[in-house]
Every structure is written in C-alpha cells, then in structure tokens.
C-alpha positions as CSV (number, residue, x, y, z in Angstrom):
1,X,36.7,2.6,8.9
2,X,35.0,5.7,7.7
3,X,31.6,6.6,9.1
4,X,28.9,7.3,6.4
5,X,27.4,10.8,6.8
6,X,24.0,11.0,8.0
7,X,22.6,12.5,4.6
8,X,24.1,9.5,2.8
9,X,22.7,7.1,5.2
10,X,19.2,8.9,5.3
11,X,19.1,8.8,1.4
12,X,20.1,5.0,1.4
13,X,17.4,4.2,4.1
14,X,14.8,6.2,2.2
15,X,15.9,4.4,-1.2
16,X,15.7,1.2,0.6
17,X,12.2,1.9,2.1
18,X,10.9,3.2,-1.3
19,X,12.1,0.0,-3.0
20,X,10.4,-2.1,-0.4
21,X,7.2,-0.3,-0.6
22,X,7.0,-0.3,-4.3
23,X,7.9,-4.1,-4.4
24,X,5.1,-4.7,-1.9
25,X,2.7,-2.8,-4.1
26,X,3.6,-4.7,-7.2
27,X,3.2,-8.0,-5.3
28,X,-0.3,-7.0,-4.3
29,X,-1.1,-5.8,-7.7
30,X,0.1,-9.0,-9.3
31,X,-1.9,-11.1,-6.7
32,X,-5.1,-9.1,-7.4
33,X,-4.6,-9.5,-11.2
34,X,-4.1,-13.3,-10.9
35,X,-7.3,-13.5,-8.8
36,X,-9.0,-11.4,-11.5
37,X,-7.7,-13.9,-14.2
38,X,-8.7,-16.9,-12.2
39,X,-12.3,-15.5,-11.6
40,X,-12.5,-14.6,-15.4
41,X,-11.6,-18.1,-16.4
42,X,-14.1,-19.7,-14.0
43,X,-16.7,-17.2,-15.4
44,X,-16.0,-18.4,-18.8
45,X,-15.9,-21.9,-18.0
46,X,-19.3,-21.6,-16.4
47,X,-20.7,-19.7,-19.2
48,X,-19.3,-22.0,-21.7
49,X,-21.0,-25.0,-19.9
50,X,-24.3,-23.1,-19.8
51,X,-24.0,-22.3,-23.4
52,X,-23.3,-25.9,-24.2
53,X,-26.2,-27.2,-22.2
54,X,-28.6,-24.7,-24.0
55,X,-27.1,-25.9,-27.5
56,X,-27.6,-29.5,-26.4
57,X,-31.3,-28.9,-25.3
58,X,-32.0,-27.0,-28.6
59,X,-30.5,-30.1,-30.6
60,X,-32.7,-32.4,-28.6
61,X,-35.8,-30.3,-29.3
62,X,-34.9,-30.2,-33.0
63,X,-34.5,-34.0,-33.0
64,X,-37.9,-34.4,-31.2
65,X,-39.6,-32.2,-33.8
66,X,-38.1,-34.1,-36.8
67,X,-39.2,-37.5,-35.0
68,X,-42.8,-35.9,-34.6
69,X,-43.2,-35.0,-38.3
C-alpha cells in the first residue's frame, strides 16, 4: 500500500472542505430564497384579499346608490 504524499492529501482535504462549505452556502441560500418566496406569496394573498374586500364594498355601495335613486 502506497502512502499519499502530504501535499496531495492536503489538496484533497482542502477540496473536500471547500466543497462542503460551498454546499452549506447553497443550502442556506436556497432556504432563504424559499422563505422569501413563501413570504411574497403570503403578502400577495393578503393584498389580494384586501383588494377583493375593497372591490366588494365598492360594488355594494354602487348597488345601494342605484336602489336609492
């Protein structure tokens, strides 16, 4: 069995460390972007509901005006 040279082993360990740190970064980035997407969807849902309520109240006011006339 041949022993690896220390420089080869060092480069291999550095490469492994770098790969793991990049992978951790990507996972955190994905997690953050998924949270942002979920928050944006929630905001859009809330804003959509508010708009729908406003539209409904406008419709009701128009109907009331028509009934009054």
